[in-house]
N, C-alpha and C positions, 0 to 999 in steps of 0.2 A: 772550693773544698777547703775545709780547715786543716791546718797542719800543726802538729804539736810543736810548741816552742821547746828548745833543748833545755834540759835541766839535769844537773848532776845528781847521781844517786846519793841518798842520805848517808852521811858518815856516822860511824859508831861514836857515840858520845857517852861520857860517864853520867849515869842517872843522878840527878840532884834530888834533894828532899822535895823541892817544889814540884818537880816532874812526878815524883811518886804520889804526892798528895793530889795532884791534878788527875792522875790516872785513877786513883781510888774514887774520885767523884764522877768518873765517866759512867753513865748508866749502862748496865747490861754487860760490861766487859768481863766481869767475873761470873757470867752466866747465872746471875741471881734473878734478874728481872728483864732478860733480853726479849726481843721481839720473837725470835725463833728459839726453839727448844734444843740447844746444842748439848749433847751428852757431856757429862763431866765425871771425873774421878778424882781421888786424892792426888794422884800423879799429875793429871792435867791441871788441876787447880793450883798445885805448887809450881808447875812450869809457868803458868800464866802470871802468877803473883811475882815470880822472880824475873820474868822476861819483859813484861809489859811496860814497866816504868822507863827502861832504857829505849824500848821501841818507840814509846810515845814521844820521848825527847828527840830521837832521831827523825821521826816523822815531822814533828813541829819544825825542826831545823830546815826541812825540805818543803815547808809550806803545806804539809799534809796532816791528816788526823787519823788516829787509831779508831777504828770503827767505820771508816769510809769503805765503800765497796772495793773489792780486791779482784785482780785478774792475774792468773798464774800462767806463765809461758815457759815451756821446757824444750830444750834441744838435746839430742843424744850426742851430737858432734859439733861443738864441744858439749860435754855433759854438764849442763847448767840449768838451774831453775831461777827465773826472775819473777819477783812480785811487783806488779804495777798497782798503784793506789789512785783512786779517783780524786782529783784535786777539786777545790771549790768551784772552778770554772767548768767542771763536768768532764774534763779530759783526764785520761789516765797517764800518770807519770811514773817512770821507773823509780823504785824505791831501793830494793836490795836484791842481789843475786847470790846464790849459794851453789857450790859445786855439787853435782849429784855424786854421792859417795860410791854408788854401785848400781848398775842395772844389768840384767842378763840379756843374752842374745846379741843381735847385731842391728845395723840399720835395716828398717823395714817394720811393717805393722805386725801385731800379733794376729795369728789366723786360727789357731786351734789350741785346745786344752793340752798342756804338756809340751808345747813347742819351746818353752822357756823364753819366748820373746816378750819384751815390754811393749805396751801399746803405743801407737801413734794415731793422732786424730783429735777430735774435738769432744771434750768431756765436761761434765759439770758435777760439782760436789754440793749436796744438800746437807742440812744438819744431821739427818739420819745416817749419813755415810761416814760421819766422824766417829772414830773408835778411840776413846780415852784410856782403854784398858788393853791396848794392843800388846801382843807378845814381843813387838818390835818398838817398844817405848810408847810412841803415839803414832796414829795412822789415820788416813782417810781413804775410802774406796773411790776409785776413779769413775765407777759406773760402767765398766766394760762388761759385756758388749753393749754398745750404744745402738741407735737405730741403723746407722750405716753398717756396723759390724754384723748385726742380725740379718740385714738385707743380703749380705754376702756369705751367710752361713758360718760366720766365725764363732768360735766357742772359747770359753774360759771364764773364770770367776775369781773374785777376791784379788783383783789387780789394784795394788795400793801404792800410795806414797807413804813411806814410814821411816822410822829411825833405825838405829842399830847397825847401819852400814853393811847390810847383807841382803842379797837379792836373789829371788827365784821367780823371775817374771815381773817383779815390781821395781819401783824407783826408790832406792834407799838413800836416805840422807844421814848426816851425823845427828846425834841426839840434840845438840845445840841448835842445828838448823831446823829440825822438825818442830822444836819448841817455838821458835820464832814464827815459822810458817803457821803452825797451829794457832798461835795467839793472834796473828793478823787475820786469818780466816775466821776464827771463832768470834772475834770482835766485830767483823763485818756482818756476820750472820746475826749476832745479838742486836745489831743496830738496824736490821731489816733486810739485808741481802739474802734472798731466798736460796740462791745457789751460786757458788763461785765457779766461773769458767776456768777450765784447765786445758790449754791447747798445747799439744805435744807434736813436735816436728823432728824430723831426722837431723836437720841442720838448718841454719838460717836460710830462708827461702829467697836467696838472691838469684839473679839470672845466671851468674857465674857458677854457683853451686849446682843449680839445676842442670846446667850444661855439662858440668863435670860428672854428673851421675846419670846422664841421658841414656846410657846403655844398660842401666840397672833394670831388672825385671819389675821393680816398684816405681819406675820413673813416672808412669801415667798417674798412679795414686798420688805421688808427691806433687805433681803439677796441679792436682785437684786441691791440695792443701794450701798452695801458694797464695791464692787470692785473699784468704783470711789474714795471712801474715802481712801482705802488702796493704790491705785496707787498714789494719791497725796502725802500721807505721805511717801511713799517709794522714790519718785523721785523729789518732789518739783516742778513738772510741772502739770499744770491743765489738767486733762484728757479730751479727746474729746469723749463725750458721744452721742451715736446715738440711734435711736429707730428702731428695726428690729423685724418683726413678733410680734409686740405688747409688746416687752421687751426692757429694757435698756441694751445696750451693749457698751463696750469700743471699740473705733476705733482700727482696726487691730486684733480684736479677731474674732474667728469663730462663 
């Protein structure tokens, strides 16, 4: 089994003229001629134009590229979202983490419309779920309810990751953070990633954390989430998660 080699997250660098020019030459990043039709607006185009040159420089310093496939992993405790970017060797490397500015509810999945809970589970964001004209600066829809949620009769709609740092069931970021995330995700889509996986966990899925929460009513659900966390940490490859008989399973498992 392959294991990811350790790599430090990219450091913030001051964008140089050379980085800016290189960015402008990257096909599709400005959603002009990308592979996928990522929606855009005056606001989103301005955010990309301002954010992308520094992101590209930071990625290059980490041996990564803007436009490479992206994987987003979020935990509620601590409230952090991390972007992993696929390196030239095919493994995903940690690039940048942002604090989640606000989310509503507590540990545990969303179960019904109006419960004010933010979702937990395995979601994917396609170009049509990107909203460049959001009331909360920029946003993308997580795709809740997914197949697992529907199998369990869970209800809710318009569960987003967005800016403006205010949440009613969504994951709210600062405007600066959502601009960086939007640019990374949009560039990946423009270069051919059909959907960006977003995996949401209550906390890091360590044995110690699972034991600490063993008495919680959601403990069985959380144990079902753990194999995907463990598989990614072990291999550096984003696991293919399916729903079978109302349960999350990793592709290739019985």
